[in-house]
GUDO-703085 format. One record per residue: residue number from 1; residue in one letter; x negated, y, z negated of N, C-alpha, C in turn. Coordinates in steps of 0.05 Angstrom, whole numbers. Layout:
BEGIN
  loke  lumba     nc1     nc2     nc3    cac1    cac2    cac3     cc1     cc2     cc3
   NUM      a       X       Y       Z       X       Y       Z       X       Y       Z
...
% end
This chain:
BEGIN
  loke  lumba     nc1     nc2     nc3    cac1    cac2    cac3     cc1     cc2     cc3
     1      m   -2493    1011   -2270   -2500    1029   -2291   -2519    1015   -2310
     2      n   -2540    1030   -2318   -2559    1018   -2337   -2557    1033   -2364
     3      y   -2574    1024   -2383   -2572    1036   -2410   -2578    1066   -2410
     4      l   -2599    1074   -2396   -2606    1102   -2395   -2584    1119   -2384
     5      q   -2571    1110   -2362   -2549    1125   -2351   -2526    1126   -2371
     6      a   -2520    1104   -2384   -2498    1103   -2404   -2503    1123   -2427
     7      i   -2528    1124   -2436   -2535    1142   -2458   -2533    1171   -2449
     8      i   -2542    1177   -2425   -2540    1204   -2414   -2511    1212   -2412
     9      l   -2495    1194   -2400   -2467    1200   -2397   -2453    1203   -2424
    10      g   -2461    1187   -2444   -2450    1189   -2470   -2456    1216   -2483
    11      i   -2481    1225   -2480   -2489    1251   -2491   -2473    1273   -2477
    12      i   -2470    1271   -2451   -2454    1291   -2436   -2425    1291   -2446
    13      q   -2414    1267   -2450   -2386    1266   -2460   -2384    1278   -2488
    14      g   -2402    1271   -2506   -2401    1281   -2533   -2404    1311   -2535
    15      l   -2422    1322   -2519   -2426    1351   -2519   -2403    1366   -2507
    16      t   -2393    1356   -2484   -2373    1371   -2469   -2344    1365   -2476
    17      e   -2339    1344   -2492   -2312    1339   -2501   -2301    1362   -2517
    18      f   -2318    1374   -2534   -2309    1395   -2552   -2317    1423   -2542
    19      i   -2341    1425   -2531   -2349    1450   -2519   -2331    1455   -2495
    20      p   -2321    1479   -2492   -2301    1484   -2470   -2313    1486   -2442
    21      v   -2324    1463   -2433   -2336    1463   -2406   -2326    1439   -2390
    22      s   -2307    1424   -2400   -2295    1401   -2386   -2312    1376   -2386
    23      s   -2307    1358   -2404   -2322    1332   -2405   -2316    1316   -2380
    24      s   -2290    1315   -2372   -2283    1298   -2348   -2297    1309   -2323
    25      g   -2297    1336   -2321   -2311    1348   -2297   -2340    1341   -2297
    26      h   -2353    1343   -2320   -2382    1337   -2321   -2387    1308   -2316
    27      l   -2370    1290   -2325   -2374    1262   -2321   -2371    1255   -2291
    28      v   -2351    1267   -2278   -2346    1262   -2250   -2371    1270   -2234
    29      l   -2381    1294   -2240   -2404    1305   -2225   -2429    1289   -2232
    30      a   -2433    1281   -2257   -2456    1266   -2265   -2456    1238   -2251
    31      q   -2433    1226   -2251   -2431    1199   -2238   -2435    1202   -2208
    32      h   -2425    1224   -2196   -2430    1228   -2168   -2460    1231   -2163
    33      f   -2474    1246   -2181   -2503    1250   -2179   -2518    1223   -2181
    34      f   -2509    1206   -2200   -2522    1180   -2204   -2514    1159   -2183
    35      g   -2494    1166   -2166   -2484    1147   -2147   -2466    1126   -2159
    36      i   -2453    1132   -2181   -2434    1114   -2195   -2406    1121   -2187
    37      e   -2390    1101   -2178   -2363    1106   -2170   -2345    1111   -2194
    38      s   -2332    1134   -2195   -2315    1141   -2218   -2292    1122   -2222
    39      a   -2281    1112   -2199   -2258    1094   -2201   -2264    1068   -2215
    40      d   -2290    1060   -2214   -2298    1035   -2226   -2306    1038   -2256
    41      n   -2306    1063   -2266   -2317    1068   -2293   -2297    1082   -2311
    42      i   -2271    1081   -2305   -2251    1094   -2322   -2252    1081   -2350
    43      t   -2256    1055   -2351   -2257    1041   -2377   -2281    1051   -2393
    44      f   -2303    1055   -2379   -2327    1065   -2393   -2322    1093   -2404
    45      e   -2308    1110   -2389   -2302    1137   -2398   -2285    1136   -2423
    46      v   -2265    1118   -2422   -2247    1115   -2446   -2263    1106   -2470
    47      f   -2282    1087   -2465   -2299    1077   -2487   -2315    1099   -2500
    48      m   -2325    1117   -2483   -2340    1140   -2494   -2322    1159   -2509
    49      h   -2297    1162   -2500   -2278    1178   -2515   -2273    1168   -2543
    50      l   -2276    1141   -2546   -2274    1130   -2573   -2296    1141   -2592
    51      g   -2319    1146   -2580   -2341    1157   -2596   -2334    1185   -2606
    52      t   -2323    1202   -2588   -2316    1229   -2596   -2292    1229   -2615
    53      l   -2274    1209   -2611   -2251    1207   -2630   -2261    1201   -2658
    54      l   -2281    1182   -2660   -2292    1176   -2686   -2306    1200   -2699
    55      a   -2319    1217   -2682   -2331    1241   -2692   -2311    1260   -2704
    56      v   -2288    1263   -2691   -2267    1281   -2701   -2256    1270   -2727
    57      l   -2250    1244   -2728   -2239    1232   -2752   -2257    1235   -2776
    58      i   -2283    1231   -2772   -2302    1234   -2795   -2305    1263   -2803
    59      f   -2308    1281   -2783   -2313    1309   -2790   -2289    1321   -2804
    60      f   -2265    1314   -2795   -2241    1326   -2807   -2227    1307   -2826
    61      r   -2242    1289   -2838   -2229    1269   -2855   -2214    1281   -2878
    62      k   -2225    1302   -2890   -2211    1315   -2913   -2185    1328   -2904
    63      l   -2186    1343   -2882   -2162    1356   -2872   -2141    1336   -2864
    64      i   -2150    1315   -2850   -2131    1294   -2842   -2118    1280   -2866
    65      w   -2134    1276   -2887   -2123    1264   -2911   -2103    1282   -2924
    66      e   -2108    1308   -2925   -2089    1327   -2936   -2063    1328   -2920
    67      l   -2065    1326   -2894   -2041    1325   -2877   -2024    1300   -2883
    68      i   -2038    1277   -2886   -2024    1252   -2892   -2011    1254   -2920
    69      r   -2026    1264   -2939   -2016    1266   -2967   -1991    1284   -2968
    70      s   -1991    1305   -2952   -1968    1324   -2952   -1942    1311   -2943
    71      l   -1944    1289   -2928   -1920    1275   -2919   -1906    1261   -2942
    72      f   -1920    1258   -2964   -1908    1244   -2987   -1905    1262   -3012
    73      c   -1910    1288   -3008   -1907    1307   -3031   -1885    1326   -3025
    74      w   -1861    1321   -3035   -1837    1337   -3030   -1827    1351   -3054
    75      k   -1841    1351   -3076   -1832    1364   -3100   -1833    1395   -3097
    76      s   -1813    1408   -3109   -1812    1437   -3108   -1826    1449   -3133
    77      n   -1851    1457   -3129   -1866    1470   -3151   -1886    1489   -3139
    78      l   -1904    1500   -3155   -1922    1520   -3146   -1942    1509   -3125
    79      e   -1946    1483   -3125   -1965    1471   -3106   -1951    1461   -3080
    80      s   -1925    1467   -3077   -1911    1455   -3055   -1915    1470   -3028
    81      e   -1922    1496   -3030   -1925    1511   -3005   -1947    1500   -2986
    82      p   -1971    1493   -2996   -1991    1481   -2978   -1981    1456   -2965
    83      h   -1965    1440   -2979   -1954    1416   -2967   -1934    1422   -2946
    84      r   -1917    1443   -2950   -1898    1451   -2930   -1913    1461   -2905
    85      n   -1934    1476   -2909   -1950    1486   -2886   -1962    1462   -2871
    86      n   -1972    1443   -2885   -1984    1419   -2872   -1963    1404   -2857
    87      r   -1939    1401   -2868   -1918    1386   -2853   -1910    1401   -2828
    88      a   -1909    1428   -2830   -1903    1444   -2807   -1924    1440   -2785
    89      l   -1949    1440   -2794   -1971    1436   -2775   -1969    1409   -2761
    90      i   -1961    1388   -2775   -1958    1362   -2764   -1935    1362   -2743
    91      v   -1914    1376   -2749   -1891    1378   -2730   -1900    1392   -2704
    92      y   -1916    1413   -2707   -1925    1428   -2683   -1945    1411   -2667
    93      l   -1961    1396   -2680   -1980    1377   -2666   -1964    1356   -2651
    94      i   -1942    1346   -2663   -1926    1326   -2649   -1912    1338   -2625
    95      i   -1902    1363   -2628   -1889    1376   -2605   -1909    1380   -2582
    96      a   -1932    1390   -2588   -1953    1394   -2567   -1960    1368   -2554
    97      t   -1963    1347   -2570   -1970    1320   -2559   -1948    1309   -2541
    98      l   -1923    1313   -2549   -1900    1303   -2532   -1899    1318   -2506
    99      v   -1904    1344   -2506   -1904    1359   -2481   -1926    1350   -2463
   100      t   -1950    1345   -2475   -1972    1335   -2459   -1965    1307   -2447
   101      g   -1953    1290   -2463   -1945    1264   -2453   -1926    1265   -2430
   102      v   -1905    1281   -2433   -1885    1284   -2411   -1899    1295   -2386
   103      f   -1915    1315   -2389   -1930    1326   -2366   -1947    1305   -2352
   104      y   -1960    1289   -2369   -1977    1268   -2358   -1961    1247   -2342
   105      l   -1939    1239   -2353   -1922    1219   -2339   -1912    1229   -2312
   106      i   -1906    1255   -2311   -1895    1266   -2287   -1917    1270   -2265
   107      f   -1940    1280   -2274   -1961    1288   -2254   -1985    1270   -2255
   108      k   -1984    1246   -2268   -2007    1229   -2271   -2021    1223   -2245
   109      d   -2007    1213   -2225   -2020    1204   -2200   -2034    1228   -2186
   110      i   -2021    1251   -2186   -2032    1274   -2173   -2058    1283   -2186
   111      l   -2057    1285   -2213   -2079    1295   -2228   -2103    1276   -2228
   112      e   -2097    1250   -2231   -2119    1230   -2232   -2132    1226   -2205
   113      g   -2117    1232   -2183   -2129    1230   -2157   -2152    1249   -2153
   114      a   -2153    1271   -2169   -2174    1290   -2166   -2201    1279   -2175
   115      y   -2201    1257   -2190   -2226    1245   -2199   -2244    1235   -2176
   116      q   -2232    1232   -2153   -2247    1223   -2130   -2256    1246   -2112
   117      n   -2253    1270   -2122   -2259    1294   -2106   -2278    1313   -2121
   118      p   -2304    1308   -2121   -2323    1324   -2136   -2322    1354   -2129
   119      l   -2316    1360   -2103   -2314    1388   -2095   -2291    1402   -2109
   120      l   -2268    1389   -2110   -2245    1400   -2124   -2251    1404   -2154
   121      v   -2265    1384   -2166   -2273    1386   -2194   -2290    1411   -2198
   122      s   -2309    1416   -2180   -2326    1440   -2182   -2310    1466   -2182
   123      f   -2289    1467   -2165   -2273    1491   -2164   -2256    1494   -2190
   124      m   -2248    1471   -2201   -2233    1472   -2227   -2251    1482   -2249
   125      l   -2277    1476   -2248   -2296    1486   -2267   -2297    1517   -2266
   126      l   -2295    1528   -2242   -2294    1557   -2240   -2270    1569   -2254
   127      i   -2248    1555   -2253   -2223    1564   -2267   -2228    1561   -2297
   128      t   -2240    1539   -2306   -2246    1536   -2334   -2263    1559   -2344
   129      g   -2283    1567   -2329   -2300    1589   -2337   -2285    1615   -2340
   130      a   -2267    1620   -2321   -2251    1645   -2323   -2233    1644   -2347
   131      m   -2222    1621   -2353   -2204    1618   -2376   -2218    1623   -2402
   132      i   -2241    1611   -2407   -2254    1614   -2433   -2268    1642   -2435
   133      f   -2275    1654   -2412   -2286    1681   -2412   -2264    1700   -2422
   134      a   -2239    1696   -2412   -2217    1714   -2420   -2210    1711   -2450
   135      s   -2214    1687   -2461   -2206    1681   -2489   -2222    1699   -2509
   136      d   -2246    1707   -2502   -2262    1723   -2521   -2251    1751   -2524
   137      f   -2234    1759   -2506   -2223    1786   -2507   -2196    1788   -2520
   138      v   -2186    1765   -2530   -2161    1765   -2545   -2166    1773   -2573
   139      k   -2154    1795   -2582   -2161    1806   -2608   -2139    1800   -2629
   140      n   -2114    1800   -2622   -2093    1797   -2642   -2088    1768   -2649
   141      t   -2106    1757   -2665   -2104    1728   -2672   -2102    1727   -2703
   142      s   -2078    1729   -2713   -2074    1729   -2742   -2054    1709   -2752
   143      i   -2042    1694   -2734   -2021    1675   -2742   -2034    1648   -2751
   144      p   -2027    1638   -2774   -2038    1612   -2783   -2025    1590   -2766
   145      a   -2039    1568   -2762   -2029    1546   -2746   -2003    1535   -2756
   146      s   -1999    1537   -2782   -1974    1526   -2794   -1950    1543   -2786
   147      n   -1954    1567   -2774   -1932    1584   -2765   -1932    1585   -2734
   148      t   -1943    1566   -2721   -1945    1566   -2692   -1917    1569   -2679
   149      g   -1898    1553   -2688   -1871    1554   -2676   -1868    1534   -2653
   150      f   -1843    1528   -2646   -1838    1507   -2626   -1847    1515   -2598
   151      l   -1840    1539   -2590   -1847    1547   -2562   -1877    1549   -2558
   152      k   -1891    1561   -2578   -1920    1564   -2575   -1934    1537   -2576
   153      s   -1925    1518   -2593   -1937    1492   -2594   -1932    1477   -2568
   154      a   -1908    1481   -2556   -1902    1469   -2530   -1921    1480   -2508
   155      f   -1926    1506   -2510   -1944    1519   -2490   -1972    1508   -2493
   156      i   -1981    1504   -2517   -2008    1493   -2521   -2009    1464   -2511
   157      g   -1987    1449   -2515   -1986    1421   -2505   -1986    1421   -2475
   158      l   -1973    1441   -2462   -1974    1443   -2433   -2002    1448   -2423
   159      a   -2016    1466   -2438   -2044    1472   -2430   -2061    1447   -2432
   160      q   -2056    1430   -2452   -2071    1405   -2454   -2064    1387   -2432
   161      g   -2039    1387   -2423   -2031    1370   -2401   -2046    1378   -2375
   162      l   -2049    1404   -2370   -2063    1413   -2347   -2092    1404   -2347
   163      a   -2103    1400   -2371   -2131    1392   -2373   -2135    1362   -2365
   164      i   -2114    1348   -2358   -2118    1321   -2347   -2132    1323   -2320
   165      m   -2129    1347   -2307   -2144    1352   -2283   -2173    1354   -2289
   166      p   -2190    1337   -2278   -2219    1339   -2284   -2230    1366   -2275
   167      g   -2246    1378   -2292   -2256    1404   -2287   -2243    1425   -2304
   168      i   -2218    1419   -2313   -2205    1437   -2332   -2211    1427   -2360
   169      s   -2223    1443   -2377   -2231    1435   -2404   -2207    1432   -2422
   170      r   -2204    1408   -2435   -2182    1404   -2454   -2185    1423   -2478
   171      s   -2209    1424   -2490   -2213    1442   -2513   -2211    1471   -2504
   172      g   -2222    1478   -2481   -2220    1505   -2471   -2191    1514   -2466
   173      a   -2175    1496   -2454   -2148    1502   -2448   -2131    1505   -2473
   174      t   -2134    1487   -2493   -2118    1488   -2517   -2127    1511   -2535
   175      i   -2153    1516   -2537   -2162    1538   -2554   -2154    1565   -2542
   176      t   -2157    1568   -2515   -2148    1593   -2502   -2119    1597   -2505
   177      a   -2103    1576   -2500   -2074    1579   -2503   -2066    1587   -2532
   178      s   -2080    1575   -2552   -2074    1581   -2580   -2081    1611   -2586
   179      l   -2103    1620   -2575   -2111    1648   -2580   -2092    1667   -2567
   180      f   -2083    1661   -2543   -2064    1678   -2529   -2036    1678   -2543
   181      c   -2032    1657   -2559   -2007    1655   -2575   -2011    1670   -2602
   182      g   -2034    1681   -2607   -2039    1696   -2631   -2049    1680   -2655
   183      i   -2056    1654   -2650   -2065    1637   -2672   -2093    1646   -2681
   184      k   -2097    1645   -2708   -2124    1651   -2718   -2145    1635   -2704
   185      r   -2169    1646   -2701   -2190    1633   -2686   -2198    1606   -2698
   186      k   -2202    1606   -2725   -2210    1581   -2738   -2187    1561   -2736
   187      d   -2162    1570   -2740   -2139    1552   -2738   -2136    1541   -2709
   188      a   -2142    1558   -2690   -2140    1550   -2662   -2160    1527   -2656
   189      a   -2184    1529   -2668   -2204    1508   -2665   -2194    1482   -2678
   190      h   -2185    1484   -2703   -2175    1461   -2717   -2151    1448   -2702
   191      f   -2133    1464   -2693   -2110    1454   -2679   -2119    1438   -2654
   192      s   -2138    1449   -2639   -2148    1436   -2615   -2161    1409   -2622
   193      f   -2178    1409   -2643   -2191    1384   -2651   -2170    1363   -2660
   194      l   -2151    1371   -2676   -2131    1352   -2686   -2114    1342   -2663
   195      l   -2108    1360   -2643   -2092    1352   -2620   -2106    1332   -2602
   196      s   -2133    1331   -2604   -2148    1312   -2588   -2144    1283   -2598
   197      i   -2137    1280   -2623   -2135    1253   -2635   -2113    1236   -2621
   198      p   -2088    1246   -2620   -2067    1230   -2606   -2073    1227   -2576
   199      a   -2085    1248   -2564   -2091    1247   -2535   -2111    1225   -2529
   200      i   -2132    1224   -2545   -2153    1203   -2540   -2142    1176   -2547
   201      l   -2126    1174   -2568   -2114    1148   -2575   -2096    1138   -2553
   202      a   -2080    1156   -2541   -2062    1148   -2519   -2077    1138   -2495
   203      a   -2100    1152   -2489   -2116    1144   -2467   -2127    1116   -2471
   204      n   -2135    1110   -2496   -2146    1084   -2502   -2125    1062   -2502
   205      i   -2101    1068   -2511   -2079    1049   -2510   -2072    1042   -2482
   206      s   -2072    1062   -2464   -2065    1057   -2436   -2085    1040   -2422
   207      e   -2110    1041   -2432   -2131    1024   -2420   -2138     999   -2436
   208      l   -2120     993   -2456   -2125     970   -2473   -2129     944   -2458
   209      p   -2112     938   -2438   -2117     913   -2423   -2145     911   -2410
   210      a   -2154     934   -2400   -2181     934   -2388   -2202     931   -2409
   211      l   -2198     943   -2432   -2217     941   -2454   -2219     912   -2464
   212      m   -2195     898   -2466   -2194     871   -2475   -2208     852   -2455
   213      a   -2206     859   -2429   -2218     842   -2408   -2247     850   -2401
   214      l   -2259     866   -2418   -2285     877   -2412   -2306     855   -2411
   215      d   -2322     855   -2390   -2344     836   -2386   -2364     839   -2409
   216      t   -2370     818   -2423   -2389     819   -2446   -2417     827   -2436
   217      g   -2422     823   -2410   -2448     830   -2400   -2453     860   -2400
   218      v   -2432     876   -2400   -2436     905   -2399   -2429     917   -2427
   219      l   -2422     900   -2446   -2414     910   -2472   -2436     927   -2485
   220      g   -2461     918   -2483   -2483     932   -2495   -2486     960   -2483
   221      i   -2483     962   -2457   -2485     987   -2443   -2462    1006   -2452
   222      y   -2438     995   -2455   -2415    1011   -2464   -2420    1021   -2492
   223      l   -2431    1004   -2509   -2435    1011   -2537   -2457    1033   -2539
   224      a   -2476    1032   -2521   -2497    1053   -2521   -2484    1080   -2514
   225      g   -2466    1080   -2494   -2452    1105   -2487   -2434    1114   -2510
   226      f   -2421    1095   -2524   -2404    1101   -2546   -2420    1115   -2569
   227      a   -2443    1103   -2576   -2459    1114   -2597   -2470    1142   -2590
   228      a   -2478    1146   -2565   -2489    1172   -2557   -2467    1193   -2558
   229      s   -2443    1186   -2549   -2421    1205   -2549   -2413    1213   -2578
   230      f   -2413    1193   -2596   -2406    1198   -2624   -2426    1218   -2637
   231      v   -2452    1212   -2634   -2472    1229   -2647   -2471    1258   -2635
   232      a   -2470    1260   -2609   -2470    1286   -2596   -2444    1301   -2604
   233      g   -2422    1287   -2604   -2396    1300   -2611   -2396    1310   -2639
   234      y   -2405    1294   -2658   -2405    1302   -2686   -2422    1327   -2691
   235      l   -2446    1327   -2678   -2464    1350   -2682   -2453    1376   -2671
   236      v   -2436    1375   -2651   -2428    1399   -2637   -2403    1412   -2650
   237      i   -2387    1397   -2665   -2362    1407   -2675   -2365    1432   -2693
   238      a   -2382    1431   -2713   -2386    1453   -2732   -2396    1478   -2717
   239      a   -2415    1474   -2699   -2426    1496   -2684   -2405    1510   -2667
   240      l   -2387    1494   -2655   -2366    1505   -2638   -2346    1522   -2654
   241      i   -2339    1512   -2678   -2320    1527   -2695   -2332    1554   -2701
   242      r   -2357    1556   -2707   -2370    1582   -2713   -2369    1600   -2689
   243      l   -2374    1589   -2665   -2374    1605   -2641   -2346    1616   -2634
   244      i   -2326    1599   -2639   -2298    1608   -2634   -2291    1631   -2653
   245      q   -2299    1628   -2678   -2293    1650   -2697   -2308    1675   -2690
   246      a   -2331    1673   -2679   -2347    1697   -2671   -2339    1708   -2644
   247      g   -2321    1694   -2630   -2313    1704   -2603   -2335    1703   -2584
   248      s   -2350    1681   -2583   -2374    1678   -2566   -2372    1656   -2545
   249      l   -2347    1650   -2537   -2344    1629   -2517   -2352    1637   -2489
   250      k   -2354    1663   -2484   -2359    1673   -2457   -2386    1662   -2446
   251      y   -2404    1656   -2465   -2430    1645   -2456   -2427    1618   -2442
   252      f   -2407    1603   -2451   -2401    1577   -2438   -2390    1582   -2410
   253      a   -2376    1604   -2407   -2364    1611   -2381   -2387    1615   -2361
   254      f   -2408    1629   -2369   -2431    1632   -2350   -2443    1606   -2343
   255      y   -2445    1588   -2362   -2457    1561   -2357   -2439    1545   -2338
   256      v   -2413    1546   -2343   -2394    1531   -2326   -2395    1541   -2297
   257      w   -2395    1567   -2294   -2397    1579   -2267   -2422    1571   -2253
   258      l   -2444    1570   -2268   -2470    1562   -2256   -2469    1533   -2247
   259      v   -2459    1515   -2264   -2457    1487   -2257   -2439    1483   -2233
   260      a   -2416    1496   -2233   -2397    1493   -2211   -2409    1502   -2185
   261      l   -2421    1525   -2185   -2433    1535   -2160   -2456    1518   -2151
   262      a   -2472    1508   -2170   -2495    1490   -2163   -2484    1465   -2150
   263      f   -2463    1453   -2161   -2453    1428   -2149   -2438    1433   -2123
   264      i   -2425    1456   -2120   -2412    1462   -2095   -2434    1463   -2073
   265      g   -2456    1476   -2079   -2478    1478   -2060   -2490    1450   -2055
   266      y   -2494    1435   -2076   -2505    1408   -2073   -2487    1389   -2056
   267      i   -2461    1390   -2061   -2442    1373   -2047   -2441    1381   -2017
   268      l   -2440    1407   -2012   -2438    1416   -1984   -2463    1411   -1968
   269      i   -2486    1413   -1982   -2512    1409   -1968   -2517    1379   -1964
   270      v   -2513    1363   -1985   -2519    1334   -1984   -2497    1319   -1971
% end
């Protein structure tokens, strides 16, 4: 892998991590196109996820600070309700994260084996397209994220667990699941972004030994991918929130279907 390939992959990661088109699916297909073995670059993929994690932390820094502050504000007064809502939101994020973690531990080997099968990834992209296309037609979305509830947060966590399969969009799965649970569109977007934080952190912790043993000769290439994913990820967050609120995700479905069909044709012919 060279610098140009790392930057291109970083941009792909940054754009597709939050846009509901599956970053893992795009990376598998892009690496297949470049002739890069996916199995040898899991550490690089995790490194790029650090870039998108930093984008989320910076973009939502005020909201994250308010959530943290609410953990220490327990007084009963006129200002206590926002803090109660924030604490409830934290609880539901934890529940969703735990469900994702359990699902991952049970099905890890099966799901990660799909990274070596670009054709399967292409078919999963078709499913992602159908999923986000359907989300635009969900109308009854009036529940604030702080009222998600245990069962609905567990369902959203399960949807995120399914997105471990490359080709299934994490943001698409969690946003769609939230909308079908009746969560407000803007809250569904925020919940999905916040839910990405522990998921990305867990992925990096699991790869910590590989990151510590990283060859300094490729560090510059990895940093180039990291920087590209951060910039692309940060730029796309605000635009995506507006599209979710407008119910305009179906356009991404057309794109995903086109990419999937193009790669199915490419893989079968080549």
